[in-house]
C-alpha positions in Angstrom: -14.6 -37.5 -2.2 -14.7 -35.6 1.0 -12.8 -32.2 1.4 -12.3 -30.1 4.5 -11.6 -26.5 3.7 -10.6 -23.5 5.8 -10.7 -19.8 5.0 -8.7 -17.6 7.4 -8.1 -14.6 5.2 -10.5 -12.5 7.2 -11.3 -12.1 10.9 -14.3 -14.3 10.8 -13.3 -16.8 8.1 -15.1 -20.1 7.7 -14.8 -23.9 7.7 -16.6 -26.3 5.4 -16.8 -29.9 4.5 -17.9 -30.9 1.0 -18.7 -34.4 -0.1 -19.1 -35.3 -3.8 -19.5 -31.6 -4.6 -22.3 -31.3 -2.0 -21.9 -28.9 0.9 -22.3 -31.1 4.1 -21.4 -28.3 6.5 -20.3 -24.7 6.4 -20.1 -22.1 9.2 -18.4 -18.7 9.6 -16.2 -18.2 12.6 -16.7 -16.0 15.6 -14.8 -12.7 14.8 -14.5 -11.9 18.5 -12.1 -14.8 18.9 -8.8 -15.3 17.1 -8.3 -18.1 14.6 -5.7 -19.7 16.9 -8.3 -19.8 19.7 -11.2 -21.3 17.8 -9.9 -23.3 14.8 -9.4 -26.6 16.6 -12.9 -26.4 18.0 -14.4 -25.3 14.6 -12.8 -28.2 12.8 -14.0 -30.7 15.3 -17.5 -29.3 15.2 -17.5 -29.4 11.4 -16.5 -33.1 11.4 -19.1 -33.9 14.0 -21.9 -32.1 12.1 -20.9 -34.0 8.9 -20.7 -37.2 10.9 -17.2 -37.9 9.6 -14.0 -38.9 11.3 -10.9 -36.9 10.3 -9.5 -40.0 8.5 -12.5 -40.0 6.1 -11.3 -36.7 4.6 -9.7 -37.4 1.2 -7.7 -34.2 1.1 -7.6 -30.7 2.7 -8.0 -27.3 1.2 -7.2 -23.8 2.4 -7.3 -20.2 1.2 -3.7 -19.4 0.3 -4.2 -15.7 0.3 -4.1 -12.8 0.0 -5.5 -11.7 3.4 -4.5 -11.2 7.0 -0.9 -12.3 7.4 -1.5 -13.9 10.8 -4.7 -15.5 9.7 -3.1 -17.0 6.6 -0.2 -18.5 8.7 -2.6 -20.0 11.2 -4.9 -21.4 8.6 -2.1 -22.9 6.6 -0.4 -24.4 9.7 -3.6 -26.0 10.8 -4.2 -27.6 7.5 -0.6 -28.7 7.2 -0.9 -30.4 10.7 -4.1 -32.2 9.8 -2.7 -33.3 6.4 0.6 -34.6 7.9 -1.0 -36.5 10.7 -3.5 -38.2 8.3 -1.0 -38.5 5.4 -3.2 -36.6 3.0 -2.4 -33.9 0.4 -3.5 -30.3 0.3 -4.9 -28.0 -2.3 -4.2 -24.2 -2.0 -6.9 -21.9 -3.5 -6.7 -18.2 -4.2 -9.2 -16.3 -2.0 -9.7 -13.8 -4.9 -10.6 -16.5 -7.4 -12.9 -18.0 -4.8 -14.7 -14.6 -4.4 -15.0 -14.3 -8.2 -16.3 -17.8 -8.5 -18.9 -17.2 -5.9 -19.9 -13.8 -7.3 -19.9 -15.1 -10.9 -21.8 -18.3 -10.3 -25.0 -17.0 -11.8 -23.6 -14.4 -14.3 -23.8 -14.8 -18.0 -20.9 -15.8 -20.2 -18.7 -12.9 -21.1 -19.5 -10.9 -17.9 -16.5 -9.3 -16.2 -16.3 -9.8 -12.5 -13.8 -8.3 -10.0 -12.8 -9.3 -6.5 -11.8 -6.8 -3.9 -10.6 -7.7 -0.4 -10.0 -5.1 2.2 -6.2 -4.8 2.5 -6.4 -1.9 5.1 -4.4 1.3 4.7 -7.1 2.4 2.2 -6.0 -0.4 -0.2 -7.7 -3.4 -1.7 -6.4 -6.8 -2.9 -7.8 -7.2 -6.3 -8.1 -9.5 -9.3 -10.2 -9.4 -12.4 -11.9 -12.2 -14.4 -14.2 -12.9 -17.3 -16.9 -15.5 -16.9 -16.6 -18.3 -19.5 -18.8 -21.1 -20.8 -18.4 -23.7 -18.0 -20.3 -24.7 -15.0 -19.8 -22.7 -11.7 -16.7 -23.7 -9.8 -15.1 -25.4 -12.7 -11.5 -24.3 -13.5 -12.5 -23.1 -16.9 -15.3 -20.9 -15.5 -13.1 -17.9 -15.1 -10.4 -16.4 -17.3 -8.0 -14.1 -15.5 -7.8 -10.6 -17.0 -5.8 -8.8 -14.2 -3.7 -10.9 -11.7 -3.8 -10.4 -8.0 -2.5 -7.0 -6.9 -2.8 -4.4 -4.1 -3.5 -0.8 -4.6 -6.1 1.9 -3.7 -9.6 1.4 -4.9 -9.3 4.5 -7.2 -6.0 3.3 -8.8 -7.4 -0.2 -9.3 -10.5 1.1 -11.0 -8.4 3.4 -13.2 -6.2 0.5 -14.2 -9.2 -1.6 -15.2 -10.8 1.4 -17.0 -7.6 2.1 -19.0 -7.5 -1.5 -20.1 -11.2 -1.4 -21.2 -12.1 -4.1 -18.8 -14.4 -2.6 -16.2 -16.4 -5.2 -14.3 -20.2 -5.1 -13.9 -19.8 -6.7 -10.4 -17.1 -6.6 -7.8 -17.3 -9.1 -5.0 -15.8 -8.9 -1.5 -15.6 -6.9 1.7 -13.4 -4.3 -0.1 -16.3 -3.6 -2.5 -18.7 -3.1 0.4 -16.2 -0.9 2.3 -15.4 1.3 -0.6 -18.9 1.4 -2.1 -18.8 5.2 -2.5 -15.8 5.0 -4.7 -17.5 2.6 -7.1 -20.3 5.1 -7.8 -22.3 3.6 -10.8 -19.3 1.8 -12.3 -19.9 -1.6 -10.8 -22.3 -3.4 -8.5 -20.8 -4.3 -5.2 -21.5 -7.9 -4.0 -21.1 -8.8 -0.3 -18.8 -11.8 0.2 -20.3 -15.1 1.2 -18.5 -17.6 3.5 -15.7 -18.9 1.2 -14.8 -22.2 2.7 -17.3 -24.2 0.7 -16.4 -22.4 -2.5 -12.7 -23.1 -1.8 -13.6 -26.8 -1.2 -15.5 -27.1 -4.5 -12.7 -25.4 -6.5 -10.2 -27.7 -4.7 -12.0 -30.8 -5.9 -11.4 -29.7 -9.5 -7.8 -28.7 -8.8 -7.1 -32.1 -7.1 -8.5 -33.9 -10.2 -6.2 -31.8 -12.3 -3.2 -32.9 -10.2 -2.8 -29.7 -8.3 -2.8 -31.2 -4.8 0.5 -30.7 -3.1 2.5 -32.2 -0.2 1.7 -30.3 3.0 5.3 -29.0 3.2 4.9 -27.4 -0.1 2.0 -25.2 1.0 3.0 -21.5 0.9 0.9 -18.3 1.6 0.4 -15.8 -1.2 0.6 -12.4 0.5 0.6 -10.1 -2.6 1.7 -7.2 -0.3 5.1 -7.7 1.5 4.8 -8.2 5.3 5.5 -5.2 7.5 8.4 -7.1 9.1 10.2 -7.4 5.8 9.6 -3.7 4.9 10.9 -2.6 8.3 14.0 -4.9 8.0 14.8 -3.5 4.6 14.4 0.1 5.9 16.9 -0.7 8.7 19.4 -2.2 6.3 19.2 0.9 4.1 19.8 3.1 7.1 22.8 1.0 8.1 24.5 1.3 4.7 
């Protein structure tokens, strides 16, 4: 089974091809270029490096969010286009779960691991998981303790502390950016390229019947887009 996966939740993002749970190709993108500029070339380069035609891809996978609104839309549209042309299905994967899967791959059962993505405005997108007795990247590997949310690092830590579920590790660019706010409470873990992790999770989701028609693919923003907030503010002023 061959999977082509994209992560466009961050400026660099990544593309990967996985075959039979083996990473055939993975590369981070050039952050000096937009996703719209480089994605077609990145996908073609990935297929050439893996020596595969696009038609050999069994299904496509993509990070469904949270992350950059523009990046998410471009990544999802790219995957939808590929899937429609080749009549294949798509698997959306949470970027937060992918971060926790990557960071928790070598952690012991029972360890609590968090995921923090930089949401800007001094906020982080966050989620919290417990490592379970299952192989890395399997769906049963993580049990969700706190669902995806957006808040300040301090408020997120306080919420987890109040629940008695403070993680030993927090994975993601948000953990690196707000290192000083973690103090000695949790170990920050720099995020790896996520596309291959997304692909490996997607294999399990596809086997569980979680692949969707390309038209059914929707981004998970967590935070409302600025355009919606501005629209609602205008409507309130007009009342």
